[in-house]
Structure formats: C-alpha cells, structure tokens
PDB file with one MODEL, atoms N, CA, C and O in Angstrom:
MODEL        1
ATOM      1  N   MET A   1     -96.985-155.481-124.323  1.00  0.00           N
ATOM      2  CA  MET A   1     -96.245-156.238-125.309  1.00  0.00           C
ATOM      3  C   MET A   1     -96.883-155.991-126.683  1.00  0.00           C
ATOM      4  O   MET A   1     -98.100-156.081-126.849  1.00  0.00           O
ATOM      5  N   SER A   2     -96.035-155.682-127.647  1.00  0.00           N
ATOM      6  CA  SER A   2     -96.490-155.363-128.992  1.00  0.00           C
ATOM      7  C   SER A   2     -95.761-156.244-130.002  1.00  0.00           C
ATOM      8  O   SER A   2     -94.551-156.451-129.903  1.00  0.00           O
ATOM      9  N   ILE A   3     -96.492-156.745-130.948  1.00  0.00           N
ATOM     10  CA  ILE A   3     -95.897-157.606-131.985  1.00  0.00           C
ATOM     11  C   ILE A   3     -95.754-156.789-133.261  1.00  0.00           C
ATOM     12  O   ILE A   3     -96.711-156.164-133.718  1.00  0.00           O
ATOM     13  N   ASP A   4     -94.570-156.796-133.824  1.00  0.00           N
ATOM     14  CA  ASP A   4     -94.314-156.118-135.096  1.00  0.00           C
ATOM     15  C   ASP A   4     -94.712-157.079-136.218  1.00  0.00           C
ATOM     16  O   ASP A   4     -93.905-157.894-136.665  1.00  0.00           O
ATOM     17  N   TRP A   5     -95.948-156.975-136.660  1.00  0.00           N
ATOM     18  CA  TRP A   5     -96.498-157.919-137.634  1.00  0.00           C
ATOM     19  C   TRP A   5     -95.810-157.819-138.985  1.00  0.00           C
ATOM     20  O   TRP A   5     -95.707-158.817-139.699  1.00  0.00           O
ATOM     21  N   ALA A   6     -95.342-156.644-139.346  1.00  0.00           N
ATOM     22  CA  ALA A   6     -94.649-156.488-140.629  1.00  0.00           C
ATOM     23  C   ALA A   6     -93.328-157.269-140.618  1.00  0.00           C
ATOM     24  O   ALA A   6     -92.995-157.953-141.586  1.00  0.00           O
ATOM     25  N   ALA A   7     -92.590-157.159-139.527  1.00  0.00           N
ATOM     26  CA  ALA A   7     -91.322-157.898-139.416  1.00  0.00           C
ATOM     27  C   ALA A   7     -91.573-159.396-139.373  1.00  0.00           C
ATOM     28  O   ALA A   7     -90.836-160.170-139.983  1.00  0.00           O
ATOM     29  N   LEU A   8     -92.614-159.808-138.652  1.00  0.00           N
ATOM     30  CA  LEU A   8     -92.956-161.224-138.588  1.00  0.00           C
ATOM     31  C   LEU A   8     -93.337-161.753-139.967  1.00  0.00           C
ATOM     32  O   LEU A   8     -92.964-162.869-140.332  1.00  0.00           O
ATOM     33  N   GLY A   9     -94.070-160.963-140.723  1.00  0.00           N
ATOM     34  CA  GLY A   9     -94.432-161.357-142.088  1.00  0.00           C
ATOM     35  C   GLY A   9     -93.219-161.465-143.003  1.00  0.00           C
ATOM     36  O   GLY A   9     -93.144-162.365-143.840  1.00  0.00           O
ATOM     37  N   GLN A  10     -92.267-160.544-142.841  1.00  0.00           N
ATOM     38  CA  GLN A  10     -91.044-160.608-143.647  1.00  0.00           C
ATOM     39  C   GLN A  10     -90.243-161.862-143.326  1.00  0.00           C
ATOM     40  O   GLN A  10     -89.760-162.537-144.235  1.00  0.00           O
ATOM     41  N   VAL A  11     -90.098-162.179-142.054  1.00  0.00           N
ATOM     42  CA  VAL A  11     -89.354-163.377-141.653  1.00  0.00           C
ATOM     43  C   VAL A  11     -90.047-164.618-142.203  1.00  0.00           C
ATOM     44  O   VAL A  11     -89.386-165.523-142.712  1.00  0.00           O
ATOM     45  N   PHE A  12     -91.362-164.667-142.104  1.00  0.00           N
ATOM     46  CA  PHE A  12     -92.105-165.814-142.626  1.00  0.00           C
ATOM     47  C   PHE A  12     -91.930-165.946-144.137  1.00  0.00           C
ATOM     48  O   PHE A  12     -91.682-167.041-144.641  1.00  0.00           O
ATOM     49  N   GLY A  13     -92.056-164.848-144.848  1.00  0.00           N
ATOM     50  CA  GLY A  13     -91.944-164.885-146.304  1.00  0.00           C
ATOM     51  C   GLY A  13     -90.563-165.301-146.784  1.00  0.00           C
ATOM     52  O   GLY A  13     -90.438-166.118-147.696  1.00  0.00           O
ATOM     53  N   ILE A  14     -89.536-164.746-146.177  1.00  0.00           N
ATOM     54  CA  ILE A  14     -88.165-165.090-146.567  1.00  0.00           C
ATOM     55  C   ILE A  14     -87.854-166.535-146.197  1.00  0.00           C
ATOM     56  O   ILE A  14     -87.221-167.254-146.971  1.00  0.00           O
ATOM     57  N   SER A  15     -88.295-166.960-145.020  1.00  0.00           N
ATOM     58  CA  SER A  15     -88.073-168.360-144.617  1.00  0.00           C
ATOM     59  C   SER A  15     -88.754-169.318-145.571  1.00  0.00           C
ATOM     60  O   SER A  15     -88.174-170.340-145.939  1.00  0.00           O
ATOM     61  N   LEU A  16     -89.964-169.012-145.976  1.00  0.00           N
ATOM     62  CA  LEU A  16     -90.688-169.873-146.915  1.00  0.00           C
ATOM     63  C   LEU A  16     -89.986-169.919-148.272  1.00  0.00           C
ATOM     64  O   LEU A  16     -89.842-170.989-148.865  1.00  0.00           O
ATOM     65  N   ALA A  17     -89.553-168.767-148.755  1.00  0.00           N
ATOM     66  CA  ALA A  17     -88.887-168.711-150.058  1.00  0.00           C
ATOM     67  C   ALA A  17     -87.556-169.477-150.041  1.00  0.00           C
ATOM     68  O   ALA A  17     -87.257-170.220-150.976  1.00  0.00           O
ATOM     69  N   VAL A  18     -86.764-169.299-148.986  1.00  0.00           N
ATOM     70  CA  VAL A  18     -85.482-169.995-148.901  1.00  0.00           C
ATOM     71  C   VAL A  18     -85.698-171.492-148.756  1.00  0.00           C
ATOM     72  O   VAL A  18     -84.947-172.279-149.332  1.00  0.00           O
ATOM     73  N   THR A  19     -86.700-171.898-148.005  1.00  0.00           N
ATOM     74  CA  THR A  19     -86.993-173.320-147.845  1.00  0.00           C
ATOM     75  C   THR A  19     -87.382-173.956-149.175  1.00  0.00           C
ATOM     76  O   THR A  19     -86.883-175.027-149.521  1.00  0.00           O
ATOM     77  N   VAL A  20     -88.255-173.312-149.910  1.00  0.00           N
ATOM     78  CA  VAL A  20     -88.668-173.845-151.213  1.00  0.00           C
ATOM     79  C   VAL A  20     -87.482-173.890-152.173  1.00  0.00           C
ATOM     80  O   VAL A  20     -87.324-174.855-152.921  1.00  0.00           O
ATOM     81  N   ALA A  21     -86.655-172.858-152.156  1.00  0.00           N
ATOM     82  CA  ALA A  21     -85.478-172.830-153.034  1.00  0.00           C
ATOM     83  C   ALA A  21     -84.502-173.950-152.677  1.00  0.00           C
ATOM     84  O   ALA A  21     -83.964-174.603-153.571  1.00  0.00           O
ATOM     85  N   MET A  22     -84.269-174.182-151.392  1.00  0.00           N
ATOM     86  CA  MET A  22     -83.326-175.227-150.984  1.00  0.00           C
ATOM     87  C   MET A  22     -83.856-176.620-151.304  1.00  0.00           C
ATOM     88  O   MET A  22     -83.082-177.510-151.655  1.00  0.00           O
ATOM     89  N   VAL A  23     -85.149-176.815-151.188  1.00  0.00           N
ATOM     90  CA  VAL A  23     -85.730-178.100-151.585  1.00  0.00           C
ATOM     91  C   VAL A  23     -85.530-178.308-153.082  1.00  0.00           C
ATOM     92  O   VAL A  23     -85.212-179.416-153.515  1.00  0.00           O
ATOM     93  N   GLY A  24     -85.709-177.267-153.866  1.00  0.00           N
ATOM     94  CA  GLY A  24     -85.495-177.359-155.308  1.00  0.00           C
ATOM     95  C   GLY A  24     -84.041-177.650-155.663  1.00  0.00           C
ATOM     96  O   GLY A  24     -83.771-178.478-156.532  1.00  0.00           O
ATOM     97  N   VAL A  25     -83.109-176.980-155.003  1.00  0.00           N
ATOM     98  CA  VAL A  25     -81.689-177.195-155.281  1.00  0.00           C
ATOM     99  C   VAL A  25     -81.277-178.605-154.872  1.00  0.00           C
ATOM    100  O   VAL A  25     -80.532-179.266-155.595  1.00  0.00           O
ATOM    101  N   PHE A  26     -81.753-179.069-153.720  1.00  0.00           N
ATOM    102  CA  PHE A  26     -81.421-180.420-153.276  1.00  0.00           C
ATOM    103  C   PHE A  26     -82.013-181.463-154.234  1.00  0.00           C
ATOM    104  O   PHE A  26     -81.386-182.485-154.516  1.00  0.00           O
ATOM    105  N   THR A  27     -83.214-181.194-154.724  1.00  0.00           N
ATOM    106  CA  THR A  27     -83.837-182.096-155.696  1.00  0.00           C
ATOM    107  C   THR A  27     -83.014-182.151-156.979  1.00  0.00           C
ATOM    108  O   THR A  27     -82.829-183.228-157.544  1.00  0.00           O
ATOM    109  N   LEU A  28     -82.526-181.023-157.440  1.00  0.00           N
ATOM    110  CA  LEU A  28     -81.657-181.020-158.619  1.00  0.00           C
ATOM    111  C   LEU A  28     -80.394-181.835-158.375  1.00  0.00           C
ATOM    112  O   LEU A  28     -79.909-182.517-159.278  1.00  0.00           O
ATOM    113  N   GLY A  29     -79.862-181.769-157.162  1.00  0.00           N
ATOM    114  CA  GLY A  29     -78.689-182.564-156.828  1.00  0.00           C
ATOM    115  C   GLY A  29     -78.973-184.053-156.880  1.00  0.00           C
ATOM    116  O   GLY A  29     -78.165-184.828-157.391  1.00  0.00           O
ATOM    117  N   ILE A  30     -80.107-184.447-156.358  1.00  0.00           N
ATOM    118  CA  ILE A  30     -80.473-185.865-156.393  1.00  0.00           C
ATOM    119  C   ILE A  30     -80.697-186.323-157.826  1.00  0.00           C
ATOM    120  O   ILE A  30     -80.256-187.407-158.209  1.00  0.00           O
ATOM    121  N   VAL A  31     -81.375-185.511-158.612  1.00  0.00           N
ATOM    122  CA  VAL A  31     -81.608-185.869-160.014  1.00  0.00           C
ATOM    123  C   VAL A  31     -80.288-185.952-160.771  1.00  0.00           C
ATOM    124  O   VAL A  31     -80.113-186.821-161.625  1.00  0.00           O
ATOM    125  N   GLY A  32     -79.360-185.053-160.461  1.00  0.00           N
ATOM    126  CA  GLY A  32     -78.065-185.059-161.138  1.00  0.00           C
ATOM    127  C   GLY A  32     -77.239-186.291-160.843  1.00  0.00           C
ATOM    128  O   GLY A  32     -76.504-186.766-161.709  1.00  0.00           O
ATOM    129  N   THR A  33     -77.348-186.816-159.639  1.00  0.00           N
ATOM    130  CA  THR A  33     -76.580-188.014-159.315  1.00  0.00           C
ATOM    131  C   THR A  33     -77.255-189.281-159.787  1.00  0.00           C
ATOM    132  O   THR A  33     -76.607-190.323-159.889  1.00  0.00           O
ATOM    133  N   SER A  34     -78.535-189.216-160.077  1.00  0.00           N
ATOM    134  CA  SER A  34     -79.241-190.426-160.486  1.00  0.00           C
ATOM    135  C   SER A  34     -79.612-190.438-161.959  1.00  0.00           C
ATOM    136  O   SER A  34     -80.266-191.370-162.425  1.00  0.00           O
ATOM    137  N   ARG A  35     -79.208-189.429-162.685  1.00  0.00           N
ATOM    138  CA  ARG A  35     -79.545-189.362-164.107  1.00  0.00           C
ATOM    139  C   ARG A  35     -78.920-190.537-164.829  1.00  0.00           C
ATOM    140  O   ARG A  35     -77.730-190.816-164.681  1.00  0.00           O
ATOM    141  N   LYS A  36     -79.720-191.208-165.597  1.00  0.00           N
ATOM    142  CA  LYS A  36     -79.229-192.368-166.329  1.00  0.00           C
ATOM    143  C   LYS A  36     -79.273-192.068-167.822  1.00  0.00           C
ATOM    144  O   LYS A  36     -80.300-191.655-168.361  1.00  0.00           O
ATOM    145  N   GLY A  37     -78.154-192.283-168.463  1.00  0.00           N
ATOM    146  CA  GLY A  37     -78.079-192.081-169.897  1.00  0.00           C
ATOM    147  C   GLY A  37     -78.190-193.408-170.625  1.00  0.00           C
ATOM    148  O   GLY A  37     -77.873-194.462-170.073  1.00  0.00           O
ATOM    149  N   ALA A  38     -78.631-193.349-171.837  1.00  0.00           N
ATOM    150  CA  ALA A  38     -78.736-194.566-172.643  1.00  0.00           C
ATOM    151  C   ALA A  38     -77.359-194.933-173.172  1.00  0.00           C
ATOM    152  O   ALA A  38     -76.614-194.048-173.594  1.00  0.00           O
ATOM    153  N   PRO A  39     -76.997-196.225-173.161  1.00  0.00           N
ATOM    154  CA  PRO A  39     -75.707-196.619-173.714  1.00  0.00           C
ATOM    155  C   PRO A  39     -75.661-196.355-175.218  1.00  0.00           C
ATOM    156  O   PRO A  39     -76.670-196.462-175.914  1.00  0.00           O
ATOM    157  N   GLU A  40     -74.480-196.011-175.697  1.00  0.00           N
ATOM    158  CA  GLU A  40     -74.329-195.723-177.116  1.00  0.00           C
ATOM    159  C   GLU A  40     -74.492-196.988-177.938  1.00  0.00           C
ATOM    160  O   GLU A  40     -74.322-198.101-177.440  1.00  0.00           O
ATOM    161  N   GLN A  41     -74.826-196.796-179.206  1.00  0.00           N
ATOM    162  CA  GLN A  41     -74.961-197.935-180.107  1.00  0.00           C
ATOM    163  C   GLN A  41     -73.622-198.646-180.228  1.00  0.00           C
ATOM    164  O   GLN A  41     -72.604-198.026-180.533  1.00  0.00           O
ATOM    165  N   GLY A  42     -73.633-199.930-179.992  1.00  0.00           N
ATOM    166  CA  GLY A  42     -72.415-200.707-180.135  1.00  0.00           C
ATOM    167  C   GLY A  42     -71.435-200.502-179.004  1.00  0.00           C
ATOM    168  O   GLY A  42     -70.301-200.974-179.074  1.00  0.00           O
ATOM    169  N   GLY A  43     -71.856-199.801-177.956  1.00  0.00           N
ATOM    170  CA  GLY A  43     -70.960-199.540-176.829  1.00  0.00           C
ATOM    171  C   GLY A  43     -70.744-200.799-176.002  1.00  0.00           C
ATOM    172  O   GLY A  43     -71.468-201.786-176.129  1.00  0.00           O
ATOM    173  N   THR A  44     -69.738-200.735-175.161  1.00  0.00           N
ATOM    174  CA  THR A  44     -69.426-201.881-174.315  1.00  0.00           C
ATOM    175  C   THR A  44     -69.680-201.546-172.853  1.00  0.00           C
ATOM    176  O   THR A  44     -68.944-201.998-171.977  1.00  0.00           O
ATOM    177  N   ALA A  45     -70.709-200.764-172.586  1.00  0.00           N
ATOM    178  CA  ALA A  45     -71.027-200.399-171.209  1.00  0.00           C
ATOM    179  C   ALA A  45     -71.442-201.645-170.439  1.00  0.00           C
ATOM    180  O   ALA A  45     -72.050-202.564-170.989  1.00  0.00           O
ATOM    181  N   ALA A  46     -71.101-201.656-169.161  1.00  0.00           N
ATOM    182  CA  ALA A  46     -71.472-202.798-168.329  1.00  0.00           C
ATOM    183  C   ALA A  46     -72.990-202.908-168.272  1.00  0.00           C
ATOM    184  O   ALA A  46     -73.692-201.900-168.189  1.00  0.00           O
ATOM    185  N   VAL A  47     -73.476-204.108-168.315  1.00  0.00           N
ATOM    186  CA  VAL A  47     -74.918-204.336-168.290  1.00  0.00           C
ATOM    187  C   VAL A  47     -75.394-204.232-166.846  1.00  0.00           C
ATOM    188  O   VAL A  47     -74.926-204.956-165.967  1.00  0.00           O
ATOM    189  N   VAL A  48     -76.328-203.324-166.621  1.00  0.00           N
ATOM    190  CA  VAL A  48     -76.914-203.106-165.307  1.00  0.00           C
ATOM    191  C   VAL A  48     -78.391-203.433-165.439  1.00  0.00           C
ATOM    192  O   VAL A  48     -78.976-203.163-166.488  1.00  0.00           O
ATOM    193  N   PRO A  49     -79.013-204.001-164.423  1.00  0.00           N
ATOM    194  CA  PRO A  49     -80.452-204.277-164.529  1.00  0.00           C
ATOM    195  C   PRO A  49     -81.220-203.035-164.957  1.00  0.00           C
ATOM    196  O   PRO A  49     -81.060-201.966-164.368  1.00  0.00           O
ATOM    197  N   GLY A  50     -82.028-203.173-165.951  1.00  0.00           N
ATOM    198  CA  GLY A  50     -82.775-202.048-166.497  1.00  0.00           C
ATOM    199  C   GLY A  50     -82.022-201.333-167.595  1.00  0.00           C
ATOM    200  O   GLY A  50     -82.561-200.403-168.195  1.00  0.00           O
ATOM    201  N   GLY A  51     -80.804-201.730-167.877  1.00  0.00           N
ATOM    202  CA  GLY A  51     -80.025-201.136-168.955  1.00  0.00           C
ATOM    203  C   GLY A  51     -79.511-199.748-168.646  1.00  0.00           C
ATOM    204  O   GLY A  51     -79.158-199.015-169.570  1.00  0.00           O
ATOM    205  N   ALA A  52     -79.454-199.359-167.389  1.00  0.00           N
ATOM    206  CA  ALA A  52     -79.034-198.009-167.014  1.00  0.00           C
ATOM    207  C   ALA A  52     -77.521-197.953-166.838  1.00  0.00           C
ATOM    208  O   ALA A  52     -76.880-198.944-166.487  1.00  0.00           O
ATOM    209  N   VAL A  53     -76.976-196.787-167.086  1.00  0.00           N
ATOM    210  CA  VAL A  53     -75.555-196.537-166.835  1.00  0.00           C
ATOM    211  C   VAL A  53     -75.454-195.351-165.894  1.00  0.00           C
ATOM    212  O   VAL A  53     -76.454-194.677-165.646  1.00  0.00           O
ATOM    213  N   GLY A  54     -74.266-195.082-165.363  1.00  0.00           N
ATOM    214  CA  GLY A  54     -74.073-194.009-164.385  1.00  0.00           C
ATOM    215  C   GLY A  54     -74.308-192.624-164.963  1.00  0.00           C
ATOM    216  O   GLY A  54     -74.392-192.448-166.178  1.00  0.00           O
ATOM    217  N   ALA A  55     -74.412-191.648-164.076  1.00  0.00           N
ATOM    218  CA  ALA A  55     -74.625-190.264-164.479  1.00  0.00           C
ATOM    219  C   ALA A  55     -73.383-189.729-165.183  1.00  0.00           C
ATOM    220  O   ALA A  55     -72.263-190.157-164.902  1.00  0.00           O
ATOM    221  N   SER A  56     -73.593-188.795-166.092  1.00  0.00           N
ATOM    222  CA  SER A  56     -72.470-188.203-166.815  1.00  0.00           C
ATOM    223  C   SER A  56     -71.632-187.351-165.856  1.00  0.00           C
ATOM    224  O   SER A  56     -72.137-186.897-164.829  1.00  0.00           O
ATOM    225  N   PRO A  57     -70.362-187.133-166.187  1.00  0.00           N
ATOM    226  CA  PRO A  57     -69.513-186.314-165.300  1.00  0.00           C
ATOM    227  C   PRO A  57     -70.047-184.892-165.113  1.00  0.00           C
ATOM    228  O   PRO A  57     -69.932-184.328-164.025  1.00  0.00           O
ATOM    229  N   LEU A  58     -70.625-184.313-166.154  1.00  0.00           N
ATOM    230  CA  LEU A  58     -71.170-182.957-166.032  1.00  0.00           C
ATOM    231  C   LEU A  58     -72.362-182.934-165.079  1.00  0.00           C
ATOM    232  O   LEU A  58     -72.478-182.036-164.246  1.00  0.00           O
ATOM    233  N   ALA A  59     -73.250-183.925-165.203  1.00  0.00           N
ATOM    234  CA  ALA A  59     -74.404-183.993-164.307  1.00  0.00           C
ATOM    235  C   ALA A  59     -73.961-184.226-162.870  1.00  0.00           C
ATOM    236  O   ALA A  59     -74.521-183.640-161.944  1.00  0.00           O
ATOM    237  N   ARG A  60     -72.961-185.077-162.679  1.00  0.00           N
ATOM    238  CA  ARG A  60     -72.474-185.361-161.333  1.00  0.00           C
ATOM    239  C   ARG A  60     -71.808-184.117-160.727  1.00  0.00           C
ATOM    240  O   ARG A  60     -71.969-183.854-159.535  1.00  0.00           O
ATOM    241  N   THR A  61     -71.073-183.361-161.525  1.00  0.00           N
ATOM    242  CA  THR A  61     -70.440-182.133-161.038  1.00  0.00           C
ATOM    243  C   THR A  61     -71.499-181.102-160.647  1.00  0.00           C
ATOM    244  O   THR A  61     -71.382-180.449-159.611  1.00  0.00           O
ATOM    245  N   GLY A  62     -72.522-180.961-161.470  1.00  0.00           N
ATOM    246  CA  GLY A  62     -73.616-180.052-161.135  1.00  0.00           C
ATOM    247  C   GLY A  62     -74.343-180.463-159.869  1.00  0.00           C
ATOM    248  O   GLY A  62     -74.736-179.620-159.063  1.00  0.00           O
ATOM    249  N   ALA A  63     -74.520-181.773-159.701  1.00  0.00           N
ATOM    250  CA  ALA A  63     -75.179-182.275-158.499  1.00  0.00           C
ATOM    251  C   ALA A  63     -74.351-181.964-157.263  1.00  0.00           C
ATOM    252  O   ALA A  63     -74.892-181.555-156.236  1.00  0.00           O
ATOM    253  N   TYR A  64     -73.037-182.156-157.358  1.00  0.00           N
ATOM    254  CA  TYR A  64     -72.177-181.845-156.223  1.00  0.00           C
ATOM    255  C   TYR A  64     -72.203-180.349-155.910  1.00  0.00           C
ATOM    256  O   TYR A  64     -72.136-179.957-154.745  1.00  0.00           O
ATOM    257  N   ALA A  65     -72.299-179.521-156.938  1.00  0.00           N
ATOM    258  CA  ALA A  65     -72.413-178.078-156.716  1.00  0.00           C
ATOM    259  C   ALA A  65     -73.722-177.747-155.993  1.00  0.00           C
ATOM    260  O   ALA A  65     -73.746-176.886-155.113  1.00  0.00           O
ATOM    261  N   CYS A  66     -74.799-178.426-156.363  1.00  0.00           N
ATOM    262  CA  CYS A  66     -76.085-178.213-155.684  1.00  0.00           C
ATOM    263  C   CYS A  66     -75.992-178.604-154.209  1.00  0.00           C
ATOM    264  O   CYS A  66     -76.494-177.895-153.338  1.00  0.00           O
ATOM    265  N   PHE A  67     -75.342-179.743-153.939  1.00  0.00           N
ATOM    266  CA  PHE A  67     -75.187-180.167-152.553  1.00  0.00           C
ATOM    267  C   PHE A  67     -74.301-179.194-151.776  1.00  0.00           C
ATOM    268  O   PHE A  67     -74.533-178.960-150.590  1.00  0.00           O
ATOM    269  N   ALA A  68     -73.292-178.627-152.433  1.00  0.00           N
ATOM    270  CA  ALA A  68     -72.424-177.647-151.781  1.00  0.00           C
ATOM    271  C   ALA A  68     -73.207-176.381-151.438  1.00  0.00           C
ATOM    272  O   ALA A  68     -73.001-175.796-150.375  1.00  0.00           O
ATOM    273  N   VAL A  69     -74.093-175.959-152.318  1.00  0.00           N
ATOM    274  CA  VAL A  69     -74.932-174.786-152.041  1.00  0.00           C
ATOM    275  C   VAL A  69     -75.827-175.058-150.836  1.00  0.00           C
ATOM    276  O   VAL A  69     -75.979-174.200-149.965  1.00  0.00           O
ATOM    277  N   CYS A  70     -76.419-176.251-150.785  1.00  0.00           N
ATOM    278  CA  CYS A  70     -77.271-176.597-149.643  1.00  0.00           C
ATOM    279  C   CYS A  70     -76.469-176.592-148.344  1.00  0.00           C
ATOM    280  O   CYS A  70     -76.930-176.075-147.326  1.00  0.00           O
ATOM    281  N   ALA A  71     -75.279-177.165-148.381  1.00  0.00           N
ATOM    282  CA  ALA A  71     -74.436-177.196-147.182  1.00  0.00           C
ATOM    283  C   ALA A  71     -74.044-175.781-146.755  1.00  0.00           C
ATOM    284  O   ALA A  71     -73.996-175.486-145.561  1.00  0.00           O
ATOM    285  N   ALA A  72     -73.766-174.907-147.720  1.00  0.00           N
ATOM    286  CA  ALA A  72     -73.407-173.527-147.398  1.00  0.00           C
ATOM    287  C   ALA A  72     -74.577-172.788-146.753  1.00  0.00           C
ATOM    288  O   ALA A  72     -74.378-172.024-145.809  1.00  0.00           O
ATOM    289  N   VAL A  73     -75.780-173.006-147.246  1.00  0.00           N
ATOM    290  CA  VAL A  73     -76.953-172.345-146.668  1.00  0.00           C
ATOM    291  C   VAL A  73     -77.200-172.846-145.251  1.00  0.00           C
ATOM    292  O   VAL A  73     -77.528-172.060-144.362  1.00  0.00           O
ATOM    293  N   VAL A  74     -77.046-174.146-145.037  1.00  0.00           N
ATOM    294  CA  VAL A  74     -77.215-174.695-143.684  1.00  0.00           C
ATOM    295  C   VAL A  74     -76.144-174.123-142.745  1.00  0.00           C
ATOM    296  O   VAL A  74     -76.452-173.737-141.617  1.00  0.00           O
ATOM    297  N   ALA A  75     -74.902-174.068-143.202  1.00  0.00           N
ATOM    298  CA  ALA A  75     -73.828-173.522-142.377  1.00  0.00           C
ATOM    299  C   ALA A  75     -74.081-172.048-142.049  1.00  0.00           C
ATOM    300  O   ALA A  75     -73.825-171.609-140.928  1.00  0.00           O
ATOM    301  N   TYR A  76     -74.578-171.292-143.016  1.00  0.00           N
ATOM    302  CA  TYR A  76     -74.887-169.882-142.772  1.00  0.00           C
ATOM    303  C   TYR A  76     -76.020-169.744-141.760  1.00  0.00           C
ATOM    304  O   TYR A  76     -75.981-168.865-140.899  1.00  0.00           O
ATOM    305  N   GLY A  77     -77.021-170.602-141.860  1.00  0.00           N
ATOM    306  CA  GLY A  77     -78.112-170.581-140.885  1.00  0.00           C
ATOM    307  C   GLY A  77     -77.636-170.879-139.476  1.00  0.00           C
ATOM    308  O   GLY A  77     -78.062-170.232-138.519  1.00  0.00           O
ATOM    309  N   ILE A  78     -76.753-171.857-139.349  1.00  0.00           N
ATOM    310  CA  ILE A  78     -76.183-172.166-138.029  1.00  0.00           C
ATOM    311  C   ILE A  78     -75.350-170.996-137.521  1.00  0.00           C
ATOM    312  O   ILE A  78     -75.387-170.665-136.336  1.00  0.00           O
ATOM    313  N   TYR A  79     -74.599-170.372-138.425  1.00  0.00           N
ATOM    314  CA  TYR A  79     -73.813-169.195-138.037  1.00  0.00           C
ATOM    315  C   TYR A  79     -74.726-168.072-137.508  1.00  0.00           C
ATOM    316  O   TYR A  79     -74.412-167.433-136.504  1.00  0.00           O
ATOM    317  N   LEU A  80     -75.844-167.843-138.188  1.00  0.00           N
ATOM    318  CA  LEU A  80     -76.766-166.785-137.741  1.00  0.00           C
ATOM    319  C   LEU A  80     -77.368-167.096-136.375  1.00  0.00           C
ATOM    320  O   LEU A  80     -77.607-166.192-135.574  1.00  0.00           O
ATOM    321  N   ILE A  81     -77.613-168.376-136.117  1.00  0.00           N
ATOM    322  CA  ILE A  81     -78.200-168.748-134.819  1.00  0.00           C
ATOM    323  C   ILE A  81     -77.170-168.591-133.709  1.00  0.00           C
ATOM    324  O   ILE A  81     -77.488-168.100-132.625  1.00  0.00           O
ATOM    325  N   VAL A  82     -75.942-169.005-133.978  1.00  0.00           N
ATOM    326  CA  VAL A  82     -74.897-168.984-132.949  1.00  0.00           C
ATOM    327  C   VAL A  82     -74.393-167.573-132.692  1.00  0.00           C
ATOM    328  O   VAL A  82     -74.119-167.213-131.548  1.00  0.00           O
ATOM    329  N   ALA A  83     -74.267-166.767-133.748  1.00  0.00           N
ATOM    330  CA  ALA A  83     -73.673-165.428-133.600  1.00  0.00           C
ATOM    331  C   ALA A  83     -74.588-164.473-132.862  1.00  0.00           C
ATOM    332  O   ALA A  83     -74.234-163.312-132.657  1.00  0.00           O
TER     333      ALA A  83
ENDMDL
END
C-alpha cells in the first residue's frame, strides 16, 4: 500500500482554503444582515433599544448573496460526494 502524499497535501490545502473562504463569506452575510445604521437627523425612525435601525437594503441584498454562495458551495460538495 502506497500513499500519494502530494495528492493528500493538495486535498488538504484546497479543503483548508475553501473552508476559510466559506467562513469569511458566511461572516460577511451575518454582518450584512445585522449592520445597524444611525437614524438621520430629524428622522422618524422607530425607536429601538440602543437606537439601532435595520440593515440597509443594499447590505441585506449583499448578505443574501453571501448566503446563496455558501448554499451553492455546500450543494456542490454534496454533489461531489454523491456522484
């Protein structure tokens, strides 16, 4: 029995890189959905404890895109395992 150490190293390196990238993308998604903007001067935003308001539509759209990328990578991984 012989182990192809070069191939094992490649699999380890790519797995580590993809894992770190997906953690980063998922973190961006969480930050995008929780981003709080300051209410405008004289605005009539609803008062929330801490004075926070909801995330902007652009930040929320970016966050959803990040979550979609994560879901696509997970689906591709499942496809590779099943196929």
